mmJSON file of the N, C-alpha and C atoms, coordinates in Angstrom:
{"data_MODEL":{"atom_site":{
"group_PDB":["ATOM","ATOM","ATOM","ATOM","ATOM","ATOM","ATOM","ATOM","ATOM","ATOM","ATOM","ATOM","ATOM","ATOM","ATOM","ATOM","ATOM","ATOM","ATOM","ATOM","ATOM","ATOM","ATOM","ATOM","ATOM","ATOM","ATOM","ATOM","ATOM","ATOM","ATOM","ATOM","ATOM","ATOM","ATOM","ATOM","ATOM","ATOM","ATOM","ATOM","ATOM","ATOM","ATOM","ATOM","ATOM","ATOM","ATOM","ATOM","ATOM","ATOM","ATOM","ATOM","ATOM","ATOM","ATOM","ATOM","ATOM","ATOM","ATOM","ATOM","ATOM","ATOM","ATOM","ATOM","ATOM","ATOM","ATOM","ATOM","ATOM","ATOM","ATOM","ATOM","ATOM","ATOM","ATOM","ATOM","ATOM","ATOM","ATOM","ATOM","ATOM","ATOM","ATOM","ATOM","ATOM","ATOM","ATOM","ATOM","ATOM","ATOM","ATOM","ATOM","ATOM","ATOM","ATOM","ATOM","ATOM","ATOM","ATOM","ATOM","ATOM","ATOM","ATOM","ATOM","ATOM","ATOM","ATOM","ATOM","ATOM","ATOM","ATOM","ATOM","ATOM","ATOM","ATOM","ATOM","ATOM","ATOM","ATOM","ATOM","ATOM","ATOM","ATOM","ATOM","ATOM","ATOM","ATOM","ATOM","ATOM","ATOM","ATOM","ATOM","ATOM","ATOM","ATOM","ATOM","ATOM","ATOM","ATOM","ATOM","ATOM","ATOM","ATOM","ATOM","ATOM","ATOM","ATOM","ATOM","ATOM","ATOM","ATOM","ATOM","ATOM","ATOM","ATOM","ATOM","ATOM","ATOM","ATOM","ATOM","ATOM","ATOM","ATOM","ATOM","ATOM","ATOM","ATOM","ATOM","ATOM","ATOM","ATOM","ATOM","ATOM","ATOM","ATOM","ATOM","ATOM","ATOM","ATOM","ATOM","ATOM","ATOM","ATOM","ATOM","ATOM","ATOM","ATOM","ATOM","ATOM","ATOM","ATOM","ATOM","ATOM","ATOM","ATOM","ATOM","ATOM","ATOM","ATOM","ATOM","ATOM","ATOM","ATOM","ATOM","ATOM","ATOM","ATOM","ATOM","ATOM","ATOM"],
"id":[1,2,3,4,5,6,7,8,9,10,11,12,13,14,15,16,17,18,19,20,21,22,23,24,25,26,27,28,29,30,31,32,33,34,35,36,37,38,39,40,41,42,43,44,45,46,47,48,49,50,51,52,53,54,55,56,57,58,59,60,61,62,63,64,65,66,67,68,69,70,71,72,73,74,75,76,77,78,79,80,81,82,83,84,85,86,87,88,89,90,91,92,93,94,95,96,97,98,99,100,101,102,103,104,105,106,107,108,109,110,111,112,113,114,115,116,117,118,119,120,121,122,123,124,125,126,127,128,129,130,131,132,133,134,135,136,137,138,139,140,141,142,143,144,145,146,147,148,149,150,151,152,153,154,155,156,157,158,159,160,161,162,163,164,165,166,167,168,169,170,171,172,173,174,175,176,177,178,179,180,181,182,183,184,185,186,187,188,189,190,191,192,193,194,195,196,197,198,199,200,201,202,203,204,205,206,207,208,209,210],
"type_symbol":["N","C","C","N","C","C","N","C","C","N","C","C","N","C","C","N","C","C","N","C","C","N","C","C","N","C","C","N","C","C","N","C","C","N","C","C","N","C","C","N","C","C","N","C","C","N","C","C","N","C","C","N","C","C","N","C","C","N","C","C","N","C","C","N","C","C","N","C","C","N","C","C","N","C","C","N","C","C","N","C","C","N","C","C","N","C","C","N","C","C","N","C","C","N","C","C","N","C","C","N","C","C","N","C","C","N","C","C","N","C","C","N","C","C","N","C","C","N","C","C","N","C","C","N","C","C","N","C","C","N","C","C","N","C","C","N","C","C","N","C","C","N","C","C","N","C","C","N","C","C","N","C","C","N","C","C","N","C","C","N","C","C","N","C","C","N","C","C","N","C","C","N","C","C","N","C","C","N","C","C","N","C","C","N","C","C","N","C","C","N","C","C","N","C","C","N","C","C","N","C","C","N","C","C","N","C","C","N","C","C"],
"label_atom_id":["N","CA","C","N","CA","C","N","CA","C","N","CA","C","N","CA","C","N","CA","C","N","CA","C","N","CA","C","N","CA","C","N","CA","C","N","CA","C","N","CA","C","N","CA","C","N","CA","C","N","CA","C","N","CA","C","N","CA","C","N","CA","C","N","CA","C","N","CA","C","N","CA","C","N","CA","C","N","CA","C","N","CA","C","N","CA","C","N","CA","C","N","CA","C","N","CA","C","N","CA","C","N","CA","C","N","CA","C","N","CA","C","N","CA","C","N","CA","C","N","CA","C","N","CA","C","N","CA","C","N","CA","C","N","CA","C","N","CA","C","N","CA","C","N","CA","C","N","CA","C","N","CA","C","N","CA","C","N","CA","C","N","CA","C","N","CA","C","N","CA","C","N","CA","C","N","CA","C","N","CA","C","N","CA","C","N","CA","C","N","CA","C","N","CA","C","N","CA","C","N","CA","C","N","CA","C","N","CA","C","N","CA","C","N","CA","C","N","CA","C","N","CA","C","N","CA","C","N","CA","C","N","CA","C","N","CA","C","N","CA","C","N","CA","C"],
"label_alt_id":[null,null,null,null,null,null,null,null,null,null,null,null,null,null,null,null,null,null,null,null,null,null,null,null,null,null,null,null,null,null,null,null,null,null,null,null,null,null,null,null,null,null,null,null,null,null,null,null,null,null,null,null,null,null,null,null,null,null,null,null,null,null,null,null,null,null,null,null,null,null,null,null,null,null,null,null,null,null,null,null,null,null,null,null,null,null,null,null,null,null,null,null,null,null,null,null,null,null,null,null,null,null,null,null,null,null,null,null,null,null,null,null,null,null,null,null,null,null,null,null,null,null,null,null,null,null,null,null,null,null,null,null,null,null,null,null,null,null,null,null,null,null,null,null,null,null,null,null,null,null,null,null,null,null,null,null,null,null,null,null,null,null,null,null,null,null,null,null,null,null,null,null,null,null,null,null,null,null,null,null,null,null,null,null,null,null,null,null,null,null,null,null,null,null,null,null,null,null,null,null,null,null,null,null,null,null,null,null,null,null],
"label_comp_id":["MET","MET","MET","GLN","GLN","GLN","ASN","ASN","ASN","SER","SER","SER","ALA","ALA","ALA","GLY","GLY","GLY","GLU","GLU","GLU","LEU","LEU","LEU","VAL","VAL","VAL","ASP","ASP","ASP","LEU","LEU","LEU","CYS","CYS","CYS","VAL","VAL","VAL","PRO","PRO","PRO","ARG","ARG","ARG","LYS","LYS","LYS","ARG","ARG","ARG","SER","SER","SER","THR","THR","THR","SER","SER","SER","ASN","ASN","ASN","ARG","ARG","ARG","ILE","ILE","ILE","ILE","ILE","ILE","GLY","GLY","GLY","ALA","ALA","ALA","LYS","LYS","LYS","ASP","ASP","ASP","HIS","HIS","HIS","ALA","ALA","ALA","SER","SER","SER","ILE","ILE","ILE","GLN","GLN","GLN","MET","MET","MET","ASN","ASN","ASN","MET","MET","MET","ALA","ALA","ALA","LYS","LYS","LYS","VAL","VAL","VAL","ASP","ASP","ASP","GLU","GLU","GLU","VAL","VAL","VAL","THR","THR","THR","GLY","GLY","GLY","ARG","ARG","ARG","PHE","PHE","PHE","ASN","ASN","ASN","GLY","GLY","GLY","HIS","HIS","HIS","PHE","PHE","PHE","LYS","LYS","LYS","THR","THR","THR","TYR","TYR","TYR","ALA","ALA","ALA","ILE","ILE","ILE","CYS","CYS","CYS","GLY","GLY","GLY","ALA","ALA","ALA","SER","SER","SER","ARG","ARG","ARG","GLN","GLN","GLN","MET","MET","MET","GLY","GLY","GLY","GLU","GLU","GLU","SER","SER","SER","ASP","ASP","ASP","ASP","ASP","ASP","SER","SER","SER","ILE","ILE","ILE","LEU","LEU","LEU"],
"label_asym_id":["A","A","A","A","A","A","A","A","A","A","A","A","A","A","A","A","A","A","A","A","A","A","A","A","A","A","A","A","A","A","A","A","A","A","A","A","A","A","A","A","A","A","A","A","A","A","A","A","A","A","A","A","A","A","A","A","A","A","A","A","A","A","A","A","A","A","A","A","A","A","A","A","A","A","A","A","A","A","A","A","A","A","A","A","A","A","A","A","A","A","A","A","A","A","A","A","A","A","A","A","A","A","A","A","A","A","A","A","A","A","A","A","A","A","A","A","A","A","A","A","A","A","A","A","A","A","A","A","A","A","A","A","A","A","A","A","A","A","A","A","A","A","A","A","A","A","A","A","A","A","A","A","A","A","A","A","A","A","A","A","A","A","A","A","A","A","A","A","A","A","A","A","A","A","A","A","A","A","A","A","A","A","A","A","A","A","A","A","A","A","A","A","A","A","A","A","A","A","A","A","A","A","A","A","A","A","A","A","A","A"],
"label_entity_id":["1","1","1","1","1","1","1","1","1","1","1","1","1","1","1","1","1","1","1","1","1","1","1","1","1","1","1","1","1","1","1","1","1","1","1","1","1","1","1","1","1","1","1","1","1","1","1","1","1","1","1","1","1","1","1","1","1","1","1","1","1","1","1","1","1","1","1","1","1","1","1","1","1","1","1","1","1","1","1","1","1","1","1","1","1","1","1","1","1","1","1","1","1","1","1","1","1","1","1","1","1","1","1","1","1","1","1","1","1","1","1","1","1","1","1","1","1","1","1","1","1","1","1","1","1","1","1","1","1","1","1","1","1","1","1","1","1","1","1","1","1","1","1","1","1","1","1","1","1","1","1","1","1","1","1","1","1","1","1","1","1","1","1","1","1","1","1","1","1","1","1","1","1","1","1","1","1","1","1","1","1","1","1","1","1","1","1","1","1","1","1","1","1","1","1","1","1","1","1","1","1","1","1","1","1","1","1","1","1","1"],
"label_seq_id":[1,1,1,2,2,2,3,3,3,4,4,4,5,5,5,6,6,6,7,7,7,8,8,8,9,9,9,10,10,10,11,11,11,12,12,12,13,13,13,14,14,14,15,15,15,16,16,16,17,17,17,18,18,18,19,19,19,20,20,20,21,21,21,22,22,22,23,23,23,24,24,24,25,25,25,26,26,26,27,27,27,28,28,28,29,29,29,30,30,30,31,31,31,32,32,32,33,33,33,34,34,34,35,35,35,36,36,36,37,37,37,38,38,38,39,39,39,40,40,40,41,41,41,42,42,42,43,43,43,44,44,44,45,45,45,46,46,46,47,47,47,48,48,48,49,49,49,50,50,50,51,51,51,52,52,52,53,53,53,54,54,54,55,55,55,56,56,56,57,57,57,58,58,58,59,59,59,60,60,60,61,61,61,62,62,62,63,63,63,64,64,64,65,65,65,66,66,66,67,67,67,68,68,68,69,69,69,70,70,70],
"pdbx_PDB_ins_code":[null,null,null,null,null,null,null,null,null,null,null,null,null,null,null,null,null,null,null,null,null,null,null,null,null,null,null,null,null,null,null,null,null,null,null,null,null,null,null,null,null,null,null,null,null,null,null,null,null,null,null,null,null,null,null,null,null,null,null,null,null,null,null,null,null,null,null,null,null,null,null,null,null,null,null,null,null,null,null,null,null,null,null,null,null,null,null,null,null,null,null,null,null,null,null,null,null,null,null,null,null,null,null,null,null,null,null,null,null,null,null,null,null,null,null,null,null,null,null,null,null,null,null,null,null,null,null,null,null,null,null,null,null,null,null,null,null,null,null,null,null,null,null,null,null,null,null,null,null,null,null,null,null,null,null,null,null,null,null,null,null,null,null,null,null,null,null,null,null,null,null,null,null,null,null,null,null,null,null,null,null,null,null,null,null,null,null,null,null,null,null,null,null,null,null,null,null,null,null,null,null,null,null,null,null,null,null,null,null,null],
"Cartn_x":[45.696,44.706,44.901,44.317,44.16,44.501,45.392,45.255,44.172,44.559,43.394,44.321,45.28,45.427,44.648,44.51,43.618,44.528,45.699,46.897,47.169,47.846,47.153,48.662,49.161,49.58,49.636,50.631,50.907,50.817,50.801,51.453,52.304,53.05,53.521,54.162,56.017,56.281,57.034,57.152,57.477,59.122,60.221,61.348,61.231,62.211,62.42,63.848,64.194,65.395,66.614,67.325,67.815,68.49,68.244,68.444,67.517,66.458,65.287,64.558,63.665,63.37,61.998,61.533,60.188,60.869,59.683,59.163,59.751,60.576,60.846,60.039,59.624,58.319,58.799,57.973,57.634,58.732,58.646,59.386,60.641,61.101,62.505,63.63,63.917,64.205,65.881,66.497,68.164,68.517,66.794,67.214,67.847,68.717,69.215,69.172,69.511,69.399,70.605,71.063,72.594,72.746,73.313,73.413,74.788,75.374,77.212,77.121,78.018,78.696,78.574,78.564,79.035,79.867,81.751,82.067,83.003,83.253,83.875,85.121,85.287,86.526,87.772,87.963,89.069,89.373,88.008,88.204,88.892,88.019,87.471,86.69,85.884,85.224,83.782,83.109,81.402,81.14,80.117,79.675,78.033,77.59,76.304,75.486,75.83,74.67,74.821,74.316,74.33,74.105,74.077,73.06,72.653,71.61,70.66,70.84,70.953,70.927,70.005,69.204,68.106,68.518,68.653,69.086,68.175,68.078,67.615,68.154,66.969,67.893,68.294,67.705,68.154,69.647,69.715,70.277,72.018,71.294,72.26,73.231,72.107,71.997,73.337,72.909,73.637,74.94,75.291,76.208,76.592,75.358,75.263,74.992,75.433,74.857,76.362,77.194,78.154,77.987,77.564,77.126,75.798,74.892,74.023,74.28,75.838,76.07,77.273,76.811,77.259,78.234],
"Cartn_y":[96.952,95.596,94.698,94.11,92.784,91.575,90.892,89.599,89.035,87.309,86.599,86.732,87.269,87.955,89.703,89.245,91.361,92.834,91.909,93.191,93.414,95.42,95.546,95.539,94.725,94.821,95.179,95.462,96.538,95.279,95.492,93.883,94.558,95.607,96.535,97.373,96.811,98.486,99.584,100.025,101.325,100.986,101.272,102.332,103.134,104.01,104.985,105.451,106.9,107.339,107.431,107.406,107.548,109.059,109.634,111.415,111.869,111.278,112.405,112.072,111.036,110.252,110.251,110.447,110.77,109.102,108.919,106.952,106.505,105.334,104.662,104.901,104.78,104.464,103.288,102.657,101.236,101.078,102.204,102.384,103.008,102.949,103.124,101.645,101.644,100.947,100.984,101.759,102.329,102.291,102.074,102.647,101.226,101.554,100.085,100.553,99.47,99.077,98.191,98.815,98.063,98.245,96.915,97.037,96.685,98.161,98.371,97.871,96.734,96.041,96.814,96.943,97.564,96.751,97.456,96.664,97.02,95.602,96.486,97.186,97.827,98.71,98.462,97.254,97.077,95.576,94.918,93.639,93.5,94.595,94.654,93.473,92.795,92.583,92.361,91.822,92.316,91.749,92.777,92.318,91.962,91.995,91.543,92.55,93.402,94.915,95.429,95.869,97.002,98.367,98.72,99.49,99.694,100.273,99.937,101.284,101.733,102.585,102.607,103.255,103.246,104.418,104.241,105.307,105.149,106.587,105.797,106.891,106.098,106.109,107.468,108.543,109.595,110.371,110.024,110.761,109.899,108.088,107.677,107.951,108.567,109.259,110.506,111.539,112.793,112.255,111.109,111.361,111.355,111.793,112.126,111.065,109.23,108.496,108.476,108.916,108.968,109.673,110.605,111.764,111.468,110.497,109.44,109.221,108.047,107.182,107.818,107.962,108.738,107.985],
"Cartn_z":[115.003,114.723,116.436,116.706,117.583,117.442,118.016,118.563,119.219,119.265,120.015,121.849,121.842,123.547,124.0,122.844,123.35,123.028,123.0,122.798,121.226,121.745,119.924,119.61,117.608,116.972,115.705,114.751,113.682,112.809,111.667,109.869,109.993,109.177,109.693,109.613,109.811,110.753,109.7,109.484,108.851,109.221,108.017,108.302,108.298,109.286,109.144,109.043,108.437,108.172,109.915,109.793,110.825,111.567,110.274,110.621,110.87,109.155,110.053,111.086,111.323,111.433,110.757,109.407,107.81,107.67,107.07,107.134,105.79,105.547,104.017,103.271,102.593,101.781,100.752,100.639,99.67,99.157,98.576,97.196,96.387,97.757,97.506,98.03,96.531,96.229,96.726,96.71,97.049,97.718,99.092,100.588,101.224,102.384,102.983,104.154,104.735,106.209,107.504,107.838,108.481,109.96,110.711,111.813,111.914,113.165,113.428,114.893,114.492,116.105,117.027,118.508,119.246,120.27,120.366,120.722,122.351,122.762,123.932,123.255,124.549,124.276,125.083,126.252,126.155,125.369,125.343,123.956,122.795,122.099,121.257,120.387,121.1,120.681,120.81,119.858,119.566,121.113,121.537,122.84,122.874,121.45,121.044,121.406,120.845,121.199,119.67,119.321,117.617,117.663,116.777,116.335,114.682,114.707,113.124,112.793,111.391,110.926,108.882,109.597,107.913,106.966,106.399,104.969,103.957,103.546,102.677,100.936,99.556,98.608,98.188,98.445,98.537,98.327,99.955,100.787,99.901,99.643,99.281,98.187,97.173,96.034,95.96,97.029,96.868,97.947,98.325,98.977,100.162,100.925,102.264,103.014,102.927,104.041,104.489,104.626,106.048,105.788,106.508,107.837,108.047,107.639,108.99,109.423,109.327,110.843,111.523,113.03,114.25,114.372],
"occupancy":[1.0,1.0,1.0,1.0,1.0,1.0,1.0,1.0,1.0,1.0,1.0,1.0,1.0,1.0,1.0,1.0,1.0,1.0,1.0,1.0,1.0,1.0,1.0,1.0,1.0,1.0,1.0,1.0,1.0,1.0,1.0,1.0,1.0,1.0,1.0,1.0,1.0,1.0,1.0,1.0,1.0,1.0,1.0,1.0,1.0,1.0,1.0,1.0,1.0,1.0,1.0,1.0,1.0,1.0,1.0,1.0,1.0,1.0,1.0,1.0,1.0,1.0,1.0,1.0,1.0,1.0,1.0,1.0,1.0,1.0,1.0,1.0,1.0,1.0,1.0,1.0,1.0,1.0,1.0,1.0,1.0,1.0,1.0,1.0,1.0,1.0,1.0,1.0,1.0,1.0,1.0,1.0,1.0,1.0,1.0,1.0,1.0,1.0,1.0,1.0,1.0,1.0,1.0,1.0,1.0,1.0,1.0,1.0,1.0,1.0,1.0,1.0,1.0,1.0,1.0,1.0,1.0,1.0,1.0,1.0,1.0,1.0,1.0,1.0,1.0,1.0,1.0,1.0,1.0,1.0,1.0,1.0,1.0,1.0,1.0,1.0,1.0,1.0,1.0,1.0,1.0,1.0,1.0,1.0,1.0,1.0,1.0,1.0,1.0,1.0,1.0,1.0,1.0,1.0,1.0,1.0,1.0,1.0,1.0,1.0,1.0,1.0,1.0,1.0,1.0,1.0,1.0,1.0,1.0,1.0,1.0,1.0,1.0,1.0,1.0,1.0,1.0,1.0,1.0,1.0,1.0,1.0,1.0,1.0,1.0,1.0,1.0,1.0,1.0,1.0,1.0,1.0,1.0,1.0,1.0,1.0,1.0,1.0,1.0,1.0,1.0,1.0,1.0,1.0,1.0,1.0,1.0,1.0,1.0,1.0],
"B_iso_or_equiv":[0.0,0.0,0.0,0.0,0.0,0.0,0.0,0.0,0.0,0.0,0.0,0.0,0.0,0.0,0.0,0.0,0.0,0.0,0.0,0.0,0.0,0.0,0.0,0.0,0.0,0.0,0.0,0.0,0.0,0.0,0.0,0.0,0.0,0.0,0.0,0.0,0.0,0.0,0.0,0.0,0.0,0.0,0.0,0.0,0.0,0.0,0.0,0.0,0.0,0.0,0.0,0.0,0.0,0.0,0.0,0.0,0.0,0.0,0.0,0.0,0.0,0.0,0.0,0.0,0.0,0.0,0.0,0.0,0.0,0.0,0.0,0.0,0.0,0.0,0.0,0.0,0.0,0.0,0.0,0.0,0.0,0.0,0.0,0.0,0.0,0.0,0.0,0.0,0.0,0.0,0.0,0.0,0.0,0.0,0.0,0.0,0.0,0.0,0.0,0.0,0.0,0.0,0.0,0.0,0.0,0.0,0.0,0.0,0.0,0.0,0.0,0.0,0.0,0.0,0.0,0.0,0.0,0.0,0.0,0.0,0.0,0.0,0.0,0.0,0.0,0.0,0.0,0.0,0.0,0.0,0.0,0.0,0.0,0.0,0.0,0.0,0.0,0.0,0.0,0.0,0.0,0.0,0.0,0.0,0.0,0.0,0.0,0.0,0.0,0.0,0.0,0.0,0.0,0.0,0.0,0.0,0.0,0.0,0.0,0.0,0.0,0.0,0.0,0.0,0.0,0.0,0.0,0.0,0.0,0.0,0.0,0.0,0.0,0.0,0.0,0.0,0.0,0.0,0.0,0.0,0.0,0.0,0.0,0.0,0.0,0.0,0.0,0.0,0.0,0.0,0.0,0.0,0.0,0.0,0.0,0.0,0.0,0.0,0.0,0.0,0.0,0.0,0.0,0.0,0.0,0.0,0.0,0.0,0.0,0.0],
"pdbx_formal_charge":[null,null,null,null,null,null,null,null,null,null,null,null,null,null,null,null,null,null,null,null,null,null,null,null,null,null,null,null,null,null,null,null,null,null,null,null,null,null,null,null,null,null,null,null,null,null,null,null,null,null,null,null,null,null,null,null,null,null,null,null,null,null,null,null,null,null,null,null,null,null,null,null,null,null,null,null,null,null,null,null,null,null,null,null,null,null,null,null,null,null,null,null,null,null,null,null,null,null,null,null,null,null,null,null,null,null,null,null,null,null,null,null,null,null,null,null,null,null,null,null,null,null,null,null,null,null,null,null,null,null,null,null,null,null,null,null,null,null,null,null,null,null,null,null,null,null,null,null,null,null,null,null,null,null,null,null,null,null,null,null,null,null,null,null,null,null,null,null,null,null,null,null,null,null,null,null,null,null,null,null,null,null,null,null,null,null,null,null,null,null,null,null,null,null,null,null,null,null,null,null,null,null,null,null,null,null,null,null,null,null],
"auth_seq_id":[1,1,1,2,2,2,3,3,3,4,4,4,5,5,5,6,6,6,7,7,7,8,8,8,9,9,9,10,10,10,11,11,11,12,12,12,13,13,13,14,14,14,15,15,15,16,16,16,17,17,17,18,18,18,19,19,19,20,20,20,21,21,21,22,22,22,23,23,23,24,24,24,25,25,25,26,26,26,27,27,27,28,28,28,29,29,29,30,30,30,31,31,31,32,32,32,33,33,33,34,34,34,35,35,35,36,36,36,37,37,37,38,38,38,39,39,39,40,40,40,41,41,41,42,42,42,43,43,43,44,44,44,45,45,45,46,46,46,47,47,47,48,48,48,49,49,49,50,50,50,51,51,51,52,52,52,53,53,53,54,54,54,55,55,55,56,56,56,57,57,57,58,58,58,59,59,59,60,60,60,61,61,61,62,62,62,63,63,63,64,64,64,65,65,65,66,66,66,67,67,67,68,68,68,69,69,69,70,70,70],
"auth_comp_id":["MET","MET","MET","GLN","GLN","GLN","ASN","ASN","ASN","SER","SER","SER","ALA","ALA","ALA","GLY","GLY","GLY","GLU","GLU","GLU","LEU","LEU","LEU","VAL","VAL","VAL","ASP","ASP","ASP","LEU","LEU","LEU","CYS","CYS","CYS","VAL","VAL","VAL","PRO","PRO","PRO","ARG","ARG","ARG","LYS","LYS","LYS","ARG","ARG","ARG","SER","SER","SER","THR","THR","THR","SER","SER","SER","ASN","ASN","ASN","ARG","ARG","ARG","ILE","ILE","ILE","ILE","ILE","ILE","GLY","GLY","GLY","ALA","ALA","ALA","LYS","LYS","LYS","ASP","ASP","ASP","HIS","HIS","HIS","ALA","ALA","ALA","SER","SER","SER","ILE","ILE","ILE","GLN","GLN","GLN","MET","MET","MET","ASN","ASN","ASN","MET","MET","MET","ALA","ALA","ALA","LYS","LYS","LYS","VAL","VAL","VAL","ASP","ASP","ASP","GLU","GLU","GLU","VAL","VAL","VAL","THR","THR","THR","GLY","GLY","GLY","ARG","ARG","ARG","PHE","PHE","PHE","ASN","ASN","ASN","GLY","GLY","GLY","HIS","HIS","HIS","PHE","PHE","PHE","LYS","LYS","LYS","THR","THR","THR","TYR","TYR","TYR","ALA","ALA","ALA","ILE","ILE","ILE","CYS","CYS","CYS","GLY","GLY","GLY","ALA","ALA","ALA","SER","SER","SER","ARG","ARG","ARG","GLN","GLN","GLN","MET","MET","MET","GLY","GLY","GLY","GLU","GLU","GLU","SER","SER","SER","ASP","ASP","ASP","ASP","ASP","ASP","SER","SER","SER","ILE","ILE","ILE","LEU","LEU","LEU"],
"auth_asym_id":["A","A","A","A","A","A","A","A","A","A","A","A","A","A","A","A","A","A","A","A","A","A","A","A","A","A","A","A","A","A","A","A","A","A","A","A","A","A","A","A","A","A","A","A","A","A","A","A","A","A","A","A","A","A","A","A","A","A","A","A","A","A","A","A","A","A","A","A","A","A","A","A","A","A","A","A","A","A","A","A","A","A","A","A","A","A","A","A","A","A","A","A","A","A","A","A","A","A","A","A","A","A","A","A","A","A","A","A","A","A","A","A","A","A","A","A","A","A","A","A","A","A","A","A","A","A","A","A","A","A","A","A","A","A","A","A","A","A","A","A","A","A","A","A","A","A","A","A","A","A","A","A","A","A","A","A","A","A","A","A","A","A","A","A","A","A","A","A","A","A","A","A","A","A","A","A","A","A","A","A","A","A","A","A","A","A","A","A","A","A","A","A","A","A","A","A","A","A","A","A","A","A","A","A","A","A","A","A","A","A"],
"auth_atom_id":["N","CA","C","N","CA","C","N","CA","C","N","CA","C","N","CA","C","N","CA","C","N","CA","C","N","CA","C","N","CA","C","N","CA","C","N","CA","C","N","CA","C","N","CA","C","N","CA","C","N","CA","C","N","CA","C","N","CA","C","N","CA","C","N","CA","C","N","CA","C","N","CA","C","N","CA","C","N","CA","C","N","CA","C","N","CA","C","N","CA","C","N","CA","C","N","CA","C","N","CA","C","N","CA","C","N","CA","C","N","CA","C","N","CA","C","N","CA","C","N","CA","C","N","CA","C","N","CA","C","N","CA","C","N","CA","C","N","CA","C","N","CA","C","N","CA","C","N","CA","C","N","CA","C","N","CA","C","N","CA","C","N","CA","C","N","CA","C","N","CA","C","N","CA","C","N","CA","C","N","CA","C","N","CA","C","N","CA","C","N","CA","C","N","CA","C","N","CA","C","N","CA","C","N","CA","C","N","CA","C","N","CA","C","N","CA","C","N","CA","C","N","CA","C","N","CA","C","N","CA","C","N","CA","C","N","CA","C","N","CA","C","N","CA","C"],
"pdbx_PDB_model_num":[1,1,1,1,1,1,1,1,1,1,1,1,1,1,1,1,1,1,1,1,1,1,1,1,1,1,1,1,1,1,1,1,1,1,1,1,1,1,1,1,1,1,1,1,1,1,1,1,1,1,1,1,1,1,1,1,1,1,1,1,1,1,1,1,1,1,1,1,1,1,1,1,1,1,1,1,1,1,1,1,1,1,1,1,1,1,1,1,1,1,1,1,1,1,1,1,1,1,1,1,1,1,1,1,1,1,1,1,1,1,1,1,1,1,1,1,1,1,1,1,1,1,1,1,1,1,1,1,1,1,1,1,1,1,1,1,1,1,1,1,1,1,1,1,1,1,1,1,1,1,1,1,1,1,1,1,1,1,1,1,1,1,1,1,1,1,1,1,1,1,1,1,1,1,1,1,1,1,1,1,1,1,1,1,1,1,1,1,1,1,1,1,1,1,1,1,1,1,1,1,1,1,1,1,1,1,1,1,1,1]
}}}
């Protein structure tokens, strides 16, 4: 789809699993997305950056979600 400026834009950007980069389906209501803050190593304060993790419901059900977060 194109906007009025002629740039290509998407209506919806699907979420992908952090571990396998497979698309998380719209009907996966057990999936979560969380942001982990990055901190300064010297001061221990939040530096304005974060890493986003998307975890599907199946890996949460199997107890494998902690392996997804590195």
